[in-house]
C-alpha positions in Angstrom: 0.1 0.0 0.0 1.6 3.2 -1.0 0.4 5.4 1.5 2.5 3.1 4.0 5.9 4.1 2.4 5.8 6.7 5.2 6.1 4.0 8.0 8.3 1.3 6.8 7.8 -2.3 8.3 7.3 -2.2 12.2 9.3 -5.3 12.7 12.5 -3.4 11.5 12.4 -1.2 14.3 12.7 -3.6 17.0 15.7 -4.8 15.2 17.6 -1.7 14.4 16.0 0.6 17.1 14.8 -1.1 20.0 11.7 -0.1 21.7 10.1 -1.2 24.9 6.9 -3.6 24.9 3.6 -1.5 25.9 4.3 1.4 24.1 2.0 4.5 22.5 3.4 6.3 20.0 2.1 9.0 17.8 3.6 10.2 14.6 3.1 12.8 11.9 5.0 14.0 8.8 4.5 14.3 5.0 4.5 12.1 1.7 4.9 14.1 -1.4 4.8 12.3 -4.8 4.2 13.6 -8.3 3.9 11.7 -11.9 1.8 11.9 -14.9 0.5 8.4 -14.5 0.2 7.6 -18.2 -1.7 11.1 -18.8 -0.6 14.1 -20.5 -0.9 15.8 -17.1 1.3 16.0 -14.1 -0.4 15.1 -10.9 1.0 16.1 -7.4 0.0 14.8 -4.1 0.7 15.8 -0.7 -0.3 13.0 2.2 -0.4 14.3 5.8 -1.1 11.7 8.3 -1.7 11.7 12.1 -0.6 8.0 13.2 -1.4 6.5 16.5 0.6 3.0 17.5 0.0 1.1 20.4 2.4 -2.1 21.2 2.1 -4.8 23.4 3.5 -8.2 23.8 3.2 -9.6 20.1 0.4 -7.2 19.0 0.9 -3.8 17.3 -2.4 -1.5 16.5 -2.2 1.5 14.4 -4.7 3.8 13.1 -4.1 6.4 10.5 -6.1 9.4 9.8 -4.6 11.6 6.9 -5.3 15.0 5.2 -4.9 15.0 1.3 -3.9 17.5 -1.1 -4.0 16.4 -4.8 -3.1 18.9 -8.3 -4.9 17.1 -11.1 -5.7 14.0 -9.6 -4.9 11.0 -11.4 -4.8 8.1 -9.1 -5.6 7.9 -5.0 -2.7 6.9 -2.5 -2.7 3.6 -3.3 -2.3 3.9 -6.8 -5.7 3.3 -7.7 -8.0 4.8 -10.2 -10.2 7.7 -8.8 -13.9 8.5 -9.6 -15.6 11.7 -9.5 -15.5 15.0 -11.4 -12.0 16.0 -10.2 -10.9 19.8 -10.3 -7.7 21.0 -10.6 -7.0 21.0 -6.9 -8.6 18.9 -4.4 -8.1 18.7 -0.6 -9.5 17.2 2.5 -9.6 14.3 4.9 -8.3 11.1 3.3 -9.2 7.4 3.9 -8.7 6.3 7.3 -6.5 3.0 7.7 -6.8 0.6 11.0 -4.4 -2.3 11.0 -3.1 -5.0 13.5 -0.2 -6.7 13.3 0.6 -10.4 15.3 4.3 -11.4 15.7 4.4 -15.1 14.5 7.8 -15.1 15.7 9.8 -12.5 17.2 13.4 -13.2 16.9 13.5 -14.4 20.8 14.8 -18.3 19.8 18.2 -16.2 18.7 18.3 -16.7 15.0 17.3 -13.3 14.1 14.0 -14.2 12.2 11.0 -12.2 12.7 7.7 -13.0 11.2 4.5 -10.8 11.2 1.1 -11.2 10.0 -0.7 -7.8 9.2 -4.5 -7.3 8.5 -5.4 -3.6 7.3 -9.1 -2.1 6.5 -9.2 1.0 4.7 -12.6 3.1 5.6 -14.0 5.3 3.1 -13.5 8.9 5.2 -12.7 10.5 2.2 -14.8 12.3 -0.3 -15.5 10.2 -3.4 -16.8 13.2 -5.4 -13.8 15.2 -4.8 -11.4 12.2 -6.1 -10.0 11.9 -2.5 -11.1 8.2 -2.3 -12.8 5.7 -3.8 -15.6 5.8 -1.6 -15.5 1.9 -0.6 -13.8 -0.2 2.2 -10.8 -2.1 1.1 -9.3 -5.0 3.1 -5.8 -6.4 2.8 -3.4 -9.0 4.6 0.3 -9.7 4.7 3.4 -11.5 5.7 6.5 -9.6 6.9 9.6 -11.2 7.2 12.9 -10.0 8.4 16.2 -12.0 8.9 19.1 -10.5 10.4 22.6 -11.5 8.9 25.2 -9.7 11.1 25.2 -5.9 10.8 22.7 -6.2 7.9 18.9 -7.2 7.9 17.0 -8.3 5.3 13.2 -8.1 4.5 10.4 -9.0 2.4 6.7 -8.5 2.2 3.9 -10.7 0.7 0.2 -9.8 0.5 -3.3 -9.5 -1.1 -5.7 -6.8 -1.4 -9.4 -6.6 -1.8 -10.4 -3.4 -3.4 -13.8 -2.4 -2.8 -15.1 -1.7 -6.2 -16.3 2.0 -7.0 -19.2 2.7 -9.1 -18.4 2.3 -12.9 -15.2 0.8 -12.2 -13.9 -2.8 -11.8 -10.7 -3.2 -9.6 -8.9 -6.3 -9.5 -7.4 -7.7 -6.0 -3.9 -7.7 -6.7 -1.0 -9.2 -5.1 1.8 -7.0 -3.8 5.5 -7.7 -2.2 8.4 -5.7 -1.3 12.1 -6.8 -0.8 14.6 -4.5 0.9 17.5 -4.2 3.5 18.2 -2.3 6.5 21.8 -1.7 8.1 22.8 0.0 11.4 25.4 3.1 10.7 25.6 4.0 14.5 23.2 3.0 17.5 20.5 5.5 16.9 21.1 5.5 12.9 19.9 3.2 10.3 19.9 3.3 6.6 18.3 1.1 3.8 16.5 0.5 0.7 13.3 -1.2 -0.9 11.8 -2.2 -4.1 7.9 -2.4 -3.9 5.7 -4.3 -6.4 2.1 -4.8 -6.9 -0.3 -6.4 -9.7 -2.2 -4.0 -11.7 -5.6 -3.3 -10.7 -7.4 -2.8 -14.1 -7.1 -4.2 -17.5 -5.4 -1.7 -19.0 -3.4 -0.5 -15.9 -0.1 -0.9 -15.1 1.9 -3.0 -12.1 3.5 -0.9 -9.4 7.0 -0.6 -9.5 9.1 1.6 -7.0 12.4 1.9 -5.4 12.7 3.7 -2.2 15.9 5.1 -0.1 15.3 5.7 3.7 17.4 6.9 6.8 15.7 6.6 10.3 17.5 8.5 12.9 16.5 8.3 17.1 16.8 11.7 18.2 16.3 10.6 21.8 14.9 7.6 24.0 11.2 8.9 23.1 11.7 11.0 19.7 12.7 9.3 16.0 12.8 11.0 12.8 12.6 9.1 9.6 13.4 10.5 5.9 13.0 8.7 2.5 13.2 9.2 -1.3 11.7 7.4 -4.1 11.6 6.5 -7.4 8.8 4.8 -9.9 9.4 2.9 -12.8 5.8 2.4 -14.5 2.5 4.4 -15.1 1.2 3.2 -12.0 3.7 4.6 -9.8 5.0 8.4 -9.3 8.1 9.7 -11.1 9.4 10.4 -7.9 8.6 11.4 -4.3 9.6 11.9 -1.0 8.8 11.9 2.7 9.3 12.7 6.3 7.9 11.2 9.4 8.4 12.4 13.3 7.5 10.1 16.1 7.1 10.8 19.9 6.8 7.5 22.0 5.4 7.9 25.4 
């Protein structure tokens, strides 16, 4: 899910920037992307979320409420075609996303392997007529895996998404995957890269293909910042993008 670029896999945080159990975290920042998406006109998207996350034992619960500003809307934050009579600039509340993660393996066996099962639901809180969302509820399920190899940890995601079909649109339910690595440069600093892929969601559409570089810096025991930049390689992906996330834990 493209909006998740702002927050890299949660299981990586426990490997490179250890946190305590039973923790509540509030995050915000921005995701900016631009591209033509196979059209003659460039579309720009600002995605500004407020994220609440609660970690307890093997579970992580997360709620994301975003603000959106899109110029010349072509696709939504998830790369799906947008219905509605789009204006040159649309802005307002985006779709709310709730998720739950369960750690099937937490690395406690000493082999450095972490496996999570994640379920997400996207609630249609965005205005469909203003091209800020599809107006339908979406569901997804995925497995996240991380394996430590000394100073470097590799990670992979494999998932499936069920799109609610908006009016006059028949969206396919795609498989998506990610592959990448992260390494610690210093006790509080890590860098990494990820490649994201997703099947096309319409018969005449394109697959999502994106490459992301990211840096995570812990500023204090309770503050953390993450920066990233991306490049897209298909008409379903933005030509380029970048973002920042600032998190505070309690």
